[in-house]
Phi, psi and omega in degrees: 000137185283158183296326182297312180302315180294327179286320176306307184298319176301315178297319175301316177293323174298311179301313181305307178301314179297321174299319183287326179297319175294339182263339188214155175291145179258159172226152185256147174215161176222167172173190181216152182233147178217142180171208183259137167253117176266121182242139187217114183276006182130340171195169183063061179302145182222144182236140177216159178295137179212174176190181180209155165251145185222147170233132181218169175225137173264138178238071184095187186275355185251349183211139173227162176228132192231136167256138179227149176231139184199172173191175176224172177285166168274152185222132173248126179218124181063031177081000178256138186240137175234155180195136169266104179301311173198157175218151174224128189226142169247121189227133169272146183233082175284133185239163174214131188274121178256346174213175181295339184225021182226124169248153172242147185213160173245163177224148185199122179179206181237139183233131154264128185227141166250124182236151175237148183214128175244109179289167187306311185243048179204180181266166186288137179235139181232145181221137174254118195233154170232137183205171174287143176236147180206166182177178185224146171198181178216154178214150181231136181286124176267335171198183183320313180239017176234129182235151180241130182241162166220137184204157176240131175227135170266105181280318187208145172229097182221359187298144169217097189296324186299324188237012190292333182281335182256332185214081187293123183256349175131189185241154167273128179230125168249134175244137176238103188237153167252144182224158174233132187232144169238136173264143178251000000 
């Protein structure tokens, strides 16, 4: 994806956040997510435990913006090892209240990720990439300020099976996470 599109999306997210902030009071929240990271270097999908920590701000009942830091364990399958060394995301989170205590939401934003891959007969290769991220989720209020969530997030799409052993370009990464969130 070219840099112009990335910068345009980031500017649009910033404008949306500032508009929402002017119209509504904000609240801050934090939390952690834990689950499976599905990593694919182009073939041979592998899943490992991974997680993230997040800090967000709600701008009214329909929009939040969230920053995330995360990583995964390494996993070996058929002699190949993959790992998300670290990731950092900035995500817009439009929400919709479907019941008094249940929200559904979408995620859209940008992720910077460092991933590692070791082919069967080769040395470890690492790559840091930037790309668009998106996902869907649901959260339920356990009480006034505590939420439990389930989500799927596509953090990266960089795999290239044809050249992975000679020129690692990155991993396709999907995360399936359960999260606990606390509002302040």
